[in-house]
Structures are given as structure tokens and as C-alpha cells.
VOZASE-513132 format. One record per residue: y, x, z of N, C-alpha, C in turn; chain. Coordinates in steps of 0.1 Angstrom, whole numbers, padded with zeros to 4 digits. Each point is the difference from the previous one (the first is absolute). Layout:
// VOZASE-513132
((Y X Z) (Y X Z) (Y X Z) 'A') ...
This chain:
// VOZASE-513132
((-0441 0294 0017) (0007 -0008 0010) (0015 0001 -0001) 'A') ((0005 0012 -0002) (0015 0002 -0002) (0005 -0007 -0012) 'A') ((-0007 0000 -0011) (0004 -0006 -0012) (0001 -0015 0002) 'A') ((-0010 -0006 0007) (0001 -0015 0003) (0012 -0003 0008) 'A') ((0003 0007 0010) (0011 -0002 0009) (0013 0001 -0008) 'A') ((0001 0010 -0008) (0012 0002 -0008) (0002 -0011 -0010) 'A') ((-0011 -0005 -0006) (0000 -0011 -0010) (0004 -0013 0007) 'A') ((-0005 -0002 0012) (0004 -0012 0007) (0015 0000 0004) 'A') ((0005 0012 0004) (0014 0001 0003) (0009 -0002 -0012) 'A') ((-0005 0006 -0011) (0008 -0002 -0013) (0001 -0014 -0004) 'A') ((-0011 -0008 0001) (0000 -0014 -0004) (0009 -0008 0010) 'A') ((-0001 0004 0013) (0009 -0007 0010) (0014 0002 -0003) 'A') ((0004 0013 -0004) (0014 0003 -0003) (0004 -0008 -0012) 'A') ((-0008 0000 -0011) (0003 -0008 -0012) (0002 -0015 0004) 'A') ((-0008 -0005 0008) (0001 -0014 0005) (0013 -0002 0007) 'A') ((0005 0009 0008) (0012 -0001 0007) (0012 0000 -0009) 'A') ((-0001 0009 -0010) (0011 0000 -0010) (0000 -0013 -0009) 'A') ((-0012 -0004 -0004) (-0001 -0012 -0008) (0006 -0012 0006) 'A') ((-0001 -0001 0014) (0004 -0012 0006) (0015 -0002 0000) 'A') ((0008 0011 -0003) (0014 -0001 -0002) (0004 -0005 -0014) 'A') ((-0008 0002 -0009) (0003 -0004 -0014) (-0003 -0015 -0003) 'A') ((0008 -0006 -0008) (-0002 -0014 -0003) (-0013 -0002 -0009) 'A') ((-0004 -0012 0000) (-0012 -0003 -0008) (0002 0003 -0015) 'A') ((0012 0000 -0004) (0004 0003 -0014) (0005 0014 -0002) 'A') ((-0002 0009 0011) (0004 0014 -0001) (0013 0002 0007) 'A') ((0005 0012 -0001) (0013 0004 0006) (0012 -0006 -0009) 'A') ((0011 -0002 0007) (0012 -0005 -0007) (0004 0010 -0010) 'A') ((0005 -0004 -0012) (0005 0009 -0010) (0015 0001 0001) 'A') ((0005 0012 -0002) (0014 0002 0000) (0006 -0007 -0012) 'A') ((0012 -0007 0003) (0007 -0007 -0011) (0010 0010 -0006) 'A') ((-0002 0002 -0013) (0009 0010 -0007) (0009 -0006 -0010) 'A') ((-0001 -0013 -0002) (0008 -0007 -0010) (0009 -0011 0004) 'A') ((0005 0001 0013) (0009 -0011 0004) (0013 0001 -0009) 'A') ((0004 -0012 -0004) (0011 0000 -0010) (0013 0005 0006) 'A') ((0007 0008 -0008) (0013 0006 0004) (0010 -0012 0003) 'A') ((0007 0002 0012) (0010 -0010 0003) (-0006 -0013 0007) 'A') ((-0013 -0001 0002) (-0005 -0012 0007) (0004 0000 0015) 'A') ((0004 -0011 0004) (0005 -0001 0014) (-0004 -0014 0006) 'A') ((-0006 0000 0011) (-0003 -0013 0007) (0005 0001 0015) 'A') ((0005 -0011 0005) (0005 0000 0014) (-0006 -0011 0007) 'A') ((-0004 0002 0013) (-0004 -0010 0009) (0009 0000 0012) 'A') ((0006 -0012 0003) (0010 -0001 0010) (-0006 -0008 0012) 'A') ((0001 0006 0012) (-0004 -0008 0012) (0013 -0006 0005) 'A') ((0000 -0013 0002) (0011 -0007 0006) (-0005 -0009 0011) 'A') ((0009 -0007 0006) (-0004 -0009 0011) (-0005 -0014 -0004) 'A') ((-0001 -0002 -0013) (-0004 -0013 -0005) (-0014 -0004 0005) 'A') ((-0009 0010 0004) (-0013 -0003 0004) (-0001 -0002 0015) 'A') ((0012 0000 0007) (0000 -0002 0014) (-0002 0013 0008) 'A') ((-0001 0011 -0007) (-0003 0013 0007) (0014 0007 0001) 'A') ((0001 0009 0009) (0013 0007 0002) (0001 0013 -0009) 'A') ((-0012 0004 -0006) (0000 0012 -0009) (0009 -0002 -0012) 'A') ((0008 0010 -0003) (0008 -0001 -0012) (-0001 0014 -0007) 'A') ((0004 0000 -0013) (0000 0013 -0007) (-0006 -0002 -0014) 'A') ((-0003 0011 -0006) (-0005 0000 -0014) (-0009 0012 -0003) 'A') ((-0008 -0002 -0010) (-0008 0010 -0006) (0003 0001 -0015) 'A') ((0004 0012 -0004) (0003 0002 -0014) (-0011 0009 -0006) 'A') ((-0005 -0005 -0011) (-0011 0007 -0007) (0004 0003 -0014) 'A') ((0001 0013 -0004) (0003 0004 -0014) (-0010 0009 -0005) 'A') ((0000 0001 -0014) (-0010 0010 -0006) (0003 0014 0004) 'A') ((-0010 0007 0003) (0002 0014 0004) (0004 0009 -0012) 'A') ((0005 0012 0002) (0004 0008 -0011) (-0011 0002 -0010) 'A') ((0003 -0002 -0013) (-0010 0002 -0010) (-0010 -0011 0000) 'A') ((0002 -0011 0007) (-0010 -0011 0001) (-0011 0002 0010) 'A') ((0001 0011 0008) (-0011 0004 0009) (0002 -0007 0013) 'A') ((-0008 -0010 0003) (0000 -0008 0012) (0013 -0008 0002) 'A') ((0002 -0005 0012) (0011 -0008 0003) (0008 0006 0012) 'A') ((0013 0001 -0002) (0009 0004 0011) (0003 -0012 0009) 'A') ((-0003 0001 0013) (0003 -0011 0009) (0011 0004 0009) 'A') ((0010 -0009 0003) (0010 0003 0009) (0001 -0013 0009) 'A') ((-0002 0002 0013) (0000 -0011 0010) (0011 0002 0010) 'A') ((0006 -0012 0003) (0010 -0001 0011) (-0004 -0013 0007) 'A') ((-0005 0001 0012) (-0005 -0012 0007) (0007 0000 0014) 'A') ((0006 -0011 0003) (0007 -0001 0013) (-0005 -0011 0009) 'A') ((0003 0000 0012) (-0004 -0010 0010) (-0015 -0001 0002) 'A') ((-0007 0011 -0001) (-0014 0001 0003) (-0001 -0001 0016) 'A') ((-0009 -0009 0005) (-0001 -0002 0014) (-0007 0013 0006) 'A') ((0007 0007 0009) (-0004 0013 0005) (-0014 -0001 0007) 'A') ((-0002 -0011 0007) (-0013 -0001 0008) (-0012 -0003 -0009) 'A') ((0002 -0002 -0013) (-0011 -0003 -0009) (-0005 0011 -0009) 'A') ((0007 0012 0000) (-0003 0010 -0009) (-0010 0010 0005) 'A') ((-0003 0010 -0008) (0005 0003 -0014) (-0005 -0010 -0010) 'A') ((0007 -0001 -0011) (-0002 -0011 -0010) (-0007 0005 -0013) 'A') ((-0011 -0006 -0003) (-0007 0003 -0012) (0007 -0009 -0011) 'A') ((0000 0005 -0012) (0005 -0009 -0011) (-0008 0003 -0013) 'A') ((-0003 -0011 -0007) (-0009 0000 -0011) (0005 -0009 -0011) 'A') ((-0004 0004 -0012) (0001 -0009 -0012) (-0011 -0010 0001) 'A') ((0003 -0013 -0001) (-0011 -0010 0001) (-0003 -0006 -0013) 'A') ((-0011 -0006 -0001) (-0006 -0005 -0013) (0008 -0012 -0006) 'A') ((0006 -0008 0009) (0006 -0012 -0005) (0015 0000 0004) 'A') ((0008 -0007 -0007) (0014 -0002 0004) (0001 -0009 0012) 'A') ((0012 0001 0007) (0003 -0009 0011) (0002 -0014 -0006) 'A') ((-0007 -0010 0005) (0002 -0014 -0005) (0014 -0005 0004) 'A') ((0003 -0011 -0006) (0014 -0006 0003) (0002 -0004 0015) 'A') ((-0011 -0002 0007) (0001 -0004 0014) (0002 0013 0009) 'A') ((0000 0012 -0006) (0002 0012 0008) (-0011 0005 0008) 'A') ((-0012 -0006 -0001) (-0012 0003 0008) (-0006 0014 -0004) 'A') ((0002 0010 0008) (-0004 0014 -0004) (-0016 0000 -0001) 'A') ((-0007 -0008 0007) (-0014 0000 0000) (-0005 -0003 -0014) 'A') ((0007 -0008 -0007) (-0005 -0004 -0014) (0003 0011 -0010) 'A') ((0004 0011 0004) (0001 0012 -0010) (-0014 0006 -0001) 'A') ((-0010 -0005 0007) (-0014 0005 0000) (0000 0014 0004) 'A') ((-0010 0008 -0005) (-0002 0014 0004) (0008 0010 -0007) 'A') ((-0003 0012 0003) (0008 0012 -0006) (-0004 0001 -0015) 'A') ((0010 0005 -0007) (-0003 0002 -0015) (-0011 0011 0000) 'A') ((-0011 -0003 -0006) (-0012 0008 0001) (-0008 -0001 -0013) 'A') ((0005 0005 -0011) (-0007 -0002 -0013) (-0012 0009 -0001) 'A') ((-0002 0010 0008) (-0012 0008 0000) (-0011 -0005 0010) 'A') ((0003 -0011 0007) (-0009 -0006 0009) (-0005 0010 0011) 'A') ((0010 0006 0006) (-0003 0010 0011) (-0002 -0006 0013) 'A') ((0008 -0010 0004) (0000 -0006 0013) (0007 0008 0010) 'A') ((0001 -0005 0012) (0009 0006 0011) (-0008 0009 0009) 'A') ((-0014 0000 -0001) (-0008 0008 0009) (-0008 0010 -0008) 'A') ((0000 0013 0004) (0008 0005 0011) (0015 0001 -0004) 'A') ((0009 0003 0010) (0014 0000 -0003) (0003 0011 -0011) 'A') ((0011 -0002 -0006) (0005 0009 -0011) (0002 0014 0006) 'A') ((-0004 0010 -0007) (0002 0014 0003) (0012 0005 -0008) 'A') ((0011 0003 0007) (0013 0004 -0007) (-0003 0013 -0008) 'A') ((-0010 0008 0003) (-0003 0012 -0007) (-0007 -0003 -0013) 'A') ((-0005 -0012 -0002) (-0007 -0004 -0012) (0005 -0014 -0005) 'A') ((0013 0000 -0004) (0006 -0013 -0003) (-0007 -0007 -0012) 'A') ((-0007 0007 -0009) (-0006 -0006 -0011) (-0012 -0009 0004) 'A') ((-0005 0002 0013) (-0011 -0008 0005) (0005 -0012 0008) 'A') ((0013 -0001 0002) (0005 -0012 0007) (0002 -0012 -0009) 'A') ((0002 -0011 0007) (0004 -0012 -0008) (0013 0003 -0006) 'A') ((0002 -0004 -0013) (0013 0002 -0006) (0012 -0006 0008) 'A') ((-0003 -0012 0006) (0011 -0006 0008) (0002 0005 0014) 'A') ((-0008 0010 0005) (0002 0005 0014) (0010 0011 0000) 'A') ((0013 -0004 -0002) (0011 0009 0000) (0001 0008 0013) 'A') ((0000 -0007 0011) (0001 0007 0013) (-0012 0009 0003) 'A') ((-0011 -0003 -0005) (-0012 0009 0002) (0002 0013 -0007) 'A') ((0007 -0001 -0012) (0002 0012 -0008) (0013 0007 0004) 'A') ((0010 -0007 0005) (0013 0006 0002) (0006 -0001 0014) 'A') ((-0007 -0005 0010) (0004 -0002 0014) (0005 -0014 0002) 'A') ((0000 -0004 0013) (0004 -0013 0005) (0015 0001 0002) 'A') ((0006 -0012 0001) (0014 -0001 0004) (0002 0000 0015) 'A') ((0011 0006 0005) (0003 0000 0014) (0013 -0008 0001) 'A') ((0001 -0009 0010) (0012 -0008 0001) (0010 0004 0010) 'A') ((0011 -0007 0001) (0003 -0012 -0006) (0006 0000 -0014) 'A') ((0005 0012 -0004) (0004 0002 -0014) (-0008 0011 -0006) 'A') ((-0005 -0002 -0012) (-0009 0010 -0006) (0005 0002 -0015) 'A') ((0001 0013 -0003) (0002 0003 -0014) (-0011 0010 -0005) 'A') ((-0004 -0001 -0012) (-0010 0008 -0005) (0001 0001 -0016) 'A') ((-0003 0012 -0005) (-0001 0002 -0014) (-0012 0008 -0003) 'A') ((-0007 -0004 -0011) (-0012 0007 -0004) (-0004 -0004 -0014) 'A') ((-0008 0008 -0006) (-0006 -0003 -0014) (-0015 -0003 0003) 'A') ((-0004 -0012 -0005) (-0014 -0003 0001) (-0006 0001 -0015) 'A') ((-0010 0009 -0001) (-0005 0003 -0013) (-0009 -0011 -0006) 'A') ((-0004 -0009 0008) (-0011 -0010 -0004) (0005 -0014 -0002) 'A') ((0013 -0003 0004) (0006 -0013 -0002) (0005 0000 -0014) 'A') ((0001 -0013 -0006) (0004 -0001 -0014) (0011 -0010 -0002) 'A') ((0009 0003 -0009) (0010 -0010 -0005) (-0003 -0003 -0015) 'A') ((-0012 0002 -0004) (-0005 -0004 -0013) (-0008 -0013 0001) 'A') ((0006 -0011 -0005) (-0007 -0013 0001) (-0013 0001 -0007) 'A') ((-0010 -0008 0005) (-0013 -0001 -0006) (-0011 0009 0005) 'A') ((0004 0009 0009) (-0010 0009 0006) (-0002 -0004 0015) 'A') ((-0011 0003 0006) (-0003 -0004 0014) (0009 0005 0010) 'A') ((0006 0012 -0002) (0009 0006 0010) (0015 -0005 -0001) 'A') ((0002 -0009 -0010) (0014 -0006 -0001) (0003 -0009 0011) 'A') ((0012 0001 0006) (0003 -0008 0012) (0013 -0008 -0003) 'A') ((0006 0001 -0011) (0013 -0006 -0003) (0000 -0016 0002) 'A') ((-0012 -0006 -0001) (-0001 -0014 0002) (-0007 -0003 0013) 'A') ((0001 0009 0010) (-0007 -0001 0013) (0009 0001 0011) 'A') ((-0005 0003 0012) (0009 0001 0012) (-0003 0012 0008) 'A') ((0009 0002 0010) (-0001 0011 0010) (0000 -0007 0013) 'A') ((-0009 0005 0009) (-0001 -0006 0014) (0001 0011 0010) 'A') ((0008 -0003 0011) (0001 0009 0011) (-0008 -0006 0011) 'A') ((-0009 0008 0006) (-0009 -0004 0011) (0004 0007 0013) 'A') ((-0001 -0008 0011) (0001 0006 0014) (-0012 0008 0003) 'A') ((0001 0008 0011) (-0012 0009 0003) (-0013 -0008 0002) 'A') ((0001 -0013 0003) (-0012 -0008 0002) (-0005 -0006 -0013) 'A') ((0006 0004 -0011) (-0003 -0004 -0014) (0006 -0014 -0004) 'A') ((0006 -0006 0009) (0007 -0013 -0003) (0011 0002 -0010) 'A') ((0002 -0010 -0009) (0010 0002 -0010) (0014 -0005 0005) 'A') ((0009 0009 0000) (0013 -0004 0006) (0011 -0002 -0010) 'A') ((-0002 0005 -0012) (0010 -0002 -0011) (-0006 0002 -0014) 'A') ((0005 -0008 -0010) (-0006 0002 -0013) (0011 -0003 -0010) 'A') ((-0001 0005 -0012) (0010 -0002 -0010) (-0007 0002 -0014) 'A') ((0005 -0007 -0010) (-0005 0002 -0014) (0009 0010 -0007) 'A') ((-0007 0007 -0009) (0007 0009 -0009) (0005 -0008 -0012) 'A') ((0012 0003 -0004) (0006 -0006 -0012) (0006 0012 -0009) 'A') ((-0001 -0002 -0013) (0005 0010 -0009) (0015 -0001 0000) 'A') ((0007 0011 0000) (0014 0001 0000) (0005 0011 -0009) 'A') ((0013 0001 -0002) (0006 0010 -0008) (0002 0013 0008) 'A') ((0000 0011 -0006) (0002 0013 0007) (0015 0000 0005) 'A') ((0003 0005 0012) (0013 0001 0005) (0007 0013 -0003) 'A') ((0013 0000 0001) (0007 0013 -0001) (-0003 0009 0011) 'A') ((-0001 0013 -0002) (-0003 0009 0011) (0010 -0001 0011) 'A') ((-0005 0000 0013) (0009 -0001 0011) (0000 -0014 0006) 'A') ((-0005 -0010 -0007) (0000 -0013 0006) (-0011 -0001 0010) 'A') ((0001 -0010 0009) (-0010 -0001 0011) (-0014 0000 -0005) 'A') ((-0008 0010 0004) (-0014 0002 -0004) (-0002 0000 -0015) 'A') ((0010 0001 -0008) (-0002 -0001 -0014) (-0002 0013 -0007) 'A') ((0004 0011 0006) (-0001 0013 -0006) (-0013 0007 0004) 'A') 
């Protein structure tokens, strides 16, 4: 009887762990991001939103992951904390954040259950706030290295041709911006170092 109970518990535990992993497995660490690669997404008032700022994404040291630097201003205090994600599609010319579709999710993990910060390899690649914390307003700055995002074109975790979206606490999309490739800045320039 004890063996059957232990077996049932073990299978239940494996099922709980498996539900966090994507249909195509856990996200792989990106170890070959090109030296000097830099992409920037700029939030401006052109979409009718008051949110401004930018996200700078550069190759991590030795090509390991992506270093993100965020400076976001004018976040509406009553709507936070703010989740932010890499989304599957770029922002269209009409600025409609809804048309960026879902989160970047090359391993087909989905959003349920929520990302566990202690197991980032089991999260959607695009769930940056799930892995690194939400933004608090009205002005937020954040720096982190994400091991699973890529600046290598042609792989599923590449986001250089995609967008980033900021969500209010009710999941509505309050700001979005496209990443564009840019040149590396001199150290000390705004968010460039």
C-alpha cells in the first residue's frame, strides 16, 4: 500500500513539474549571441500613450544571453505593477499593440501556470517580467541578463525583428515598441553602456 501511495505521489509531482515546461522542452541558454549586437526599442507618444522611454538589448559577456537595460517613464501609477514581455510580432504601422499577438514562446509553454522566477528555463522566452520582476511606476529602471533571449537571427528566441509590450495590472496593453538594430554607443551615453 505504501509503495502505491509513493508511486502516485511521484507521478503527481512529475506532472506538476512537467506542466511548467513547454511542449518542446525547457528553453535553452543562448551562448552565441554576436559580439557587439545591439537592439533598441523606444516608447514615445506617437501611439497616443503617455509612456516614454527605451529598452536597450545587447549581447551578454561572451555571447551569453542578452543584457537588458530599461528606462520607462510616465507609467500610470494606478495601473501597476507593470508586466512586460517580448511579443511575437512587431507593432504595425497603426501602432495597435494588440496586433503584436502573444508572447514570444518558441518552446510552446503558454502562460498557465504563471512563470516561476526560480525556474526561468521553464518560462516563455518572452516573459521578461515573469523572470526578472515587474516594473513599478511612474518611472522605472531595470538591468538584467536574460539567458534565454537571442540576438542571433534565424532562431526562435530571436527578438530583433519583434516588439516589447508593457501591460497594466489587468493585462491590458498600455505601450508597445519595436526593436531596431543599432550601433553600439560609447560608454557613458544614455543607457548605452
